[in-house]
DSSP file (Angstrom, degrees, kcal/mol; ACC not computed):
  #  RESIDUE AA STRUCTURE BP1 BP2  ACC     N-H-->O    O-->H-N    N-H-->O    O-->H-N    TCO  KAPPA ALPHA  PHI   PSI    X-CA   Y-CA   Z-CA
    1    1 A M              0   0    0      0, 0.0     2,-0.4     0, 0.0     0, 0.0   0.000 360.0 360.0 360.0 131.1  -12.5   12.7    1.0
    2    2 A E        -     0   0    0     60,-0.0     2,-0.4     0, 0.0    60,-0.1  -0.792 360.0-141.0 -99.9 138.2  -12.5    9.5    3.1
    3    3 A H        -     0   0    0     -2,-0.4     2,-0.2    58,-0.1    56,-0.0  -0.779  14.5-124.6 -99.4 140.4  -10.7    6.4    1.8
    4    4 A S        -     0   0    0     -2,-0.4    11,-0.0     1,-0.1    -1,-0.0  -0.586   7.6-150.3 -77.5 143.7  -12.0    2.9    2.3
    5    5 A N        +     0   0    0     -2,-0.2    10,-3.5     9,-0.1     2,-0.3   0.488  68.5 100.8 -90.2  -4.0   -9.7    0.5    4.0
    6    6 A Q  B    S-A   14   0A   0      8,-0.2     8,-0.2     1,-0.1    -2,-0.1  -0.653  82.4-112.1 -85.2 137.3  -11.2   -2.5    2.1
    7    7 A C     >  -     0   0    0      6,-2.4     4,-1.2    -2,-0.3     6,-0.1  -0.488  17.2-152.9 -67.6 126.9   -9.2   -3.8   -0.8
    8    8 A P  T  4 S+     0   0    0      0, 0.0    -1,-0.2     0, 0.0    -2,-0.0   0.711  91.1  51.2 -74.4 -18.5  -11.0   -3.1   -4.1
    9    9 A R  T  4 S+     0   0    0      1,-0.1    -2,-0.0     4,-0.0    -3,-0.0   0.962 128.4  12.0 -81.9 -56.9   -9.3   -6.1   -5.8
   10   10 A C  T  4 S-     0   0    0      1,-0.0    -1,-0.1     3,-0.0    -4,-0.0   0.688  81.8-147.1 -98.4 -19.9   -9.9   -9.0   -3.4
   11   11 A G  S  < S+     0   0    0     -4,-1.2    -1,-0.0     1,-0.1    -5,-0.0   0.337  84.4  75.1  73.4  -9.5  -12.5   -7.4   -1.1
   12   12 A A  S    S+     0   0    0     -6,-0.1    -1,-0.1     2,-0.0     2,-0.1   0.671  79.9  75.2-107.3 -23.1  -11.2   -9.4    1.9
   13   13 A G  S    S-     0   0    0     -6,-0.1    -6,-2.4    37,-0.0     2,-0.4  -0.395  73.1-125.5 -90.3 168.3   -8.0   -7.5    2.7
   14   14 A R  B     -A    6   0A   0     -8,-0.2    37,-0.7    -2,-0.1     2,-0.3  -0.950  22.5-122.5-114.7 131.7   -7.5   -4.2    4.4
   15   15 A L  E     -B   50   0B   0    -10,-3.5     2,-0.4    -2,-0.4    35,-0.2  -0.579  36.0-170.3 -73.4 129.1   -5.4   -1.5    2.8
   16   16 A R  E     -B   49   0B   0     33,-2.8    33,-2.5    -2,-0.3     2,-0.1  -0.946  18.4-125.3-127.6 143.8   -2.5   -0.5    5.1
   17   17 A A  E >>  -B   48   0B   0     -2,-0.4     3,-1.7    31,-0.2     4,-0.5  -0.334  38.0 -99.6 -77.0 164.3    0.0    2.3    5.0
   18   18 A W  G >4 S+     0   0    0     29,-0.6     3,-1.5    26,-0.5    27,-0.1   0.877 123.0  58.1 -51.5 -42.8    3.8    1.7    5.1
   19   19 A S  G 34 S+     0   0    0      1,-0.3    -1,-0.3    25,-0.2    25,-0.0   0.686 103.5  53.6 -66.4 -17.4    3.8    2.4    8.9
   20   20 A E  G <4 S+     0   0    0     -3,-1.7    -1,-0.3     2,-0.1     2,-0.2   0.528  91.8  94.4 -92.7  -7.9    1.3   -0.4    9.5
   21   21 A L  S << S-     0   0    0     -3,-1.5     2,-0.1    -4,-0.5    -4,-0.0  -0.558  73.2-123.5 -87.9 149.6    3.4   -3.1    7.7
   22   22 A S     >  -     0   0    0     -2,-0.2     4,-2.2     1,-0.1     5,-0.2  -0.293  33.7 -99.4 -78.7 171.5    5.8   -5.4    9.4
   23   23 A E  H  > S+     0   0    0      1,-0.2     4,-1.8     2,-0.2     5,-0.1   0.890 126.1  51.5 -59.4 -40.3    9.5   -5.7    8.4
   24   24 A E  H  > S+     0   0    0      1,-0.2     4,-1.8     2,-0.2    -1,-0.2   0.899 109.9  49.2 -64.1 -40.4    8.6   -8.9    6.3
   25   25 A E  H  > S+     0   0    0      2,-0.2     4,-2.4     1,-0.2    -2,-0.2   0.848 105.8  57.4 -68.6 -34.0    5.9   -7.0    4.6
   26   26 A H  H  X S+     0   0    0     -4,-2.2     4,-2.3     1,-0.2    -1,-0.2   0.918 106.3  50.2 -58.7 -43.1    8.2   -4.1    3.9
   27   27 A E  H  X S+     0   0    0     -4,-1.8     4,-1.4     2,-0.2    -2,-0.2   0.895 108.4  51.6 -64.5 -40.1   10.5   -6.5    2.1
   28   28 A V  H >X S+     0   0    0     -4,-1.8     4,-1.1     1,-0.2     3,-0.5   0.941 109.7  50.0 -60.3 -46.9    7.6   -7.9    0.0
   29   29 A V  H >< S+     0   0    0     -4,-2.4     3,-0.7     1,-0.2    -2,-0.2   0.904 107.1  54.4 -59.6 -42.4    6.7   -4.3   -1.0
   30   30 A R  H 3< S+     0   0    0     -4,-2.3    -1,-0.2     1,-0.2    -2,-0.2   0.829 111.6  45.9 -60.2 -30.8   10.3   -3.6   -2.0
   31   31 A R  H << S+     0   0    0     -4,-1.4    -1,-0.2    -3,-0.5    -2,-0.2   0.596  89.2 104.0 -90.4 -12.4   10.2   -6.6   -4.3
   32   32 A L  S << S-     0   0    0     -4,-1.1     2,-0.3    -3,-0.7    22,-0.0  -0.406  86.2-101.9 -67.5 144.8    6.8   -5.9   -5.9
   33   33 A P        -     0   0    0      0, 0.0     2,-0.3     0, 0.0    -1,-0.1  -0.531  48.2-162.2 -65.5 130.6    7.0   -4.5   -9.4
   34   34 A A        -     0   0    0     -2,-0.3     2,-0.1    -4,-0.1     6,-0.0  -0.849  23.0 -99.8-118.5 152.1    6.4   -0.8   -9.1
   35   35 A S    >   -     0   0    0     -2,-0.3     3,-1.6     1,-0.1    -1,-0.0  -0.416  27.6-128.8 -63.2 141.1    5.4    1.9  -11.6
   36   36 A A  T 3  S+     0   0    0      1,-0.3    -1,-0.1    -2,-0.1    -2,-0.0   0.620 103.5  75.1 -66.8 -11.2    8.3    3.9  -12.8
   37   37 A D  T 3  S+     0   0    0      1,-0.1     2,-0.4     2,-0.0    -1,-0.3   0.646  94.0  54.7 -75.0 -15.1    6.3    7.0  -11.9
   38   38 A Y    <   -     0   0    0     -3,-1.6     2,-0.1     4,-0.0    -1,-0.1  -0.971  69.5-146.5-129.2 132.7    6.9    6.5   -8.1
   39   39 A S     >  -     0   0    0     -2,-0.4     4,-2.4     1,-0.1     5,-0.2  -0.425  37.3-105.2 -81.3 167.4   10.1    6.1   -6.1
   40   40 A L  H  > S+     0   0    0      1,-0.2     4,-2.7     2,-0.2     5,-0.2   0.893 123.1  54.7 -60.7 -39.0   10.2    3.9   -3.1
   41   41 A A  H  > S+     0   0    0      1,-0.2     4,-1.8     2,-0.2    -1,-0.2   0.909 109.2  46.7 -62.2 -41.9   10.2    7.0   -0.9
   42   42 A E  H  > S+     0   0    0      2,-0.2     4,-2.1     1,-0.2     5,-0.3   0.900 112.0  50.9 -65.9 -40.1    7.0    8.3   -2.6
   43   43 A R  H  X S+     0   0    0     -4,-2.4     4,-2.2     1,-0.2   -25,-0.2   0.919 109.8  50.0 -63.3 -43.4    5.4    4.9   -2.3
   44   44 A K  H  < S+     0   0    0     -4,-2.7   -26,-0.5     1,-0.2   -25,-0.2   0.879 114.4  45.9 -60.7 -38.4    6.2    4.8    1.4
   45   45 A A  H  < S+     0   0    0     -4,-1.8    -1,-0.2    -5,-0.2    -2,-0.2   0.819 131.0  10.5 -76.9 -32.7    4.7    8.2    1.9
   46   46 A S  H  < S+     0   0    0     -4,-2.1    13,-2.1    -5,-0.1     2,-0.2   0.498 100.5  90.0-133.5  -2.5    1.5    7.9    0.0
   47   47 A H  E  <  - C   0  58B   0     -4,-2.2   -29,-0.6    -5,-0.3     2,-0.3  -0.606  49.5-155.6 -99.8 161.0    0.6    4.4   -1.1
   48   48 A R  E     -BC  17  57B   0      9,-2.4     9,-2.6    -2,-0.2     2,-0.3  -0.956   9.0-155.6-130.9 151.9   -1.4    1.7    0.7
   49   49 A W  E     -BC  16  56B   0    -33,-2.5   -33,-2.8    -2,-0.3     2,-0.6  -0.941  16.4-135.7-130.6 148.1   -1.2   -2.1    0.2
   50   50 A C  E  >  -B   15   0B   0      5,-2.1     4,-2.0    -2,-0.3     5,-0.2  -0.920  14.1-158.4 -97.2 122.0   -3.4   -5.1    0.7
   51   51 A T  T  4 S+     0   0    0    -37,-0.7    -1,-0.1    -2,-0.6   -36,-0.1   0.439  87.1  60.6 -84.5   2.5   -1.4   -7.8    2.4
   52   52 A R  T  4 S+     0   0    0    -38,-0.1    -1,-0.2     3,-0.1    -2,-0.0   0.877 129.8   3.6 -88.4 -48.4   -3.8  -10.5    1.2
   53   53 A C  T  4 S-     0   0    0      2,-0.1    -2,-0.2     0, 0.0     0, 0.0   0.429  95.7-121.0-118.0  -2.4   -3.4  -10.0   -2.6
   54   54 A W     <  +     0   0    0     -4,-2.0     2,-0.2     1,-0.2    -3,-0.2   0.755  48.3 167.5  63.0  31.1   -0.7   -7.3   -2.6
   55   55 A Y        -     0   0    0     -5,-0.2    -5,-2.1     1,-0.0     2,-0.4  -0.509  20.2-154.1 -64.3 140.7   -2.8   -4.7   -4.4
   56   56 A E  E     -C   49   0B   0     -7,-0.2     2,-0.4    -2,-0.2    -7,-0.2  -0.979  13.5-177.1-124.8 135.3   -1.2   -1.3   -4.3
   57   57 A T  E     -C   48   0B   0     -9,-2.6    -9,-2.4    -2,-0.4     2,-0.6  -0.984  23.1-137.5-131.8 143.6   -2.9    2.0   -4.5
   58   58 A A  E     +C   47   0B   0     -2,-0.4   -11,-0.2   -11,-0.2     2,-0.1  -0.883  47.8 134.3 -95.0 120.7   -1.7    5.6   -4.5
   59   59 A G        -     0   0    0    -13,-2.1    -2,-0.1    -2,-0.6   -56,-0.1  -0.452  24.7-180.0-168.2  85.3   -4.0    7.7   -2.3
   60   60 A G    >   +     0   0    0      2,-0.1     3,-1.5    -2,-0.1   -13,-0.1   0.756  42.9 106.8 -69.8 -31.2   -2.2   10.0    0.0
   61   61 A A  T 3  S+     0   0    0      1,-0.2   -58,-0.1   -15,-0.0   -15,-0.0  -0.230  90.7   4.1 -61.8 131.8   -5.0   11.8    1.9
   62   62 A G  T 3  S+     0   0    0      1,-0.2    -1,-0.2   -60,-0.1     2,-0.2   0.618  87.5 148.3  78.1  14.9   -5.5   10.7    5.5
   63   63 A L    <         0   0    0     -3,-1.5    -1,-0.2     1,-0.1   -15,-0.0  -0.547 360.0 360.0 -83.5 149.4   -2.6    8.3    5.8
   64   64 A A              0   0    0     -2,-0.2    -1,-0.1     0, 0.0   -19,-0.0   0.441 360.0 360.0 -79.6 360.0   -0.7    7.8    9.0
């Protein structure tokens, strides 16, 4: 299954994996309200974020 890199919320941003985020963006992610279902380590491993609207999605397949 292939994942779209376009943000489904704002449509203008690109979903990026933890490894693609800058140090400043890492700090933003740490401060975002997160579901109690996921630890920060799980979020780093399998979630993607839009740095335009900070939409977060869990979708592990094919991440760098």
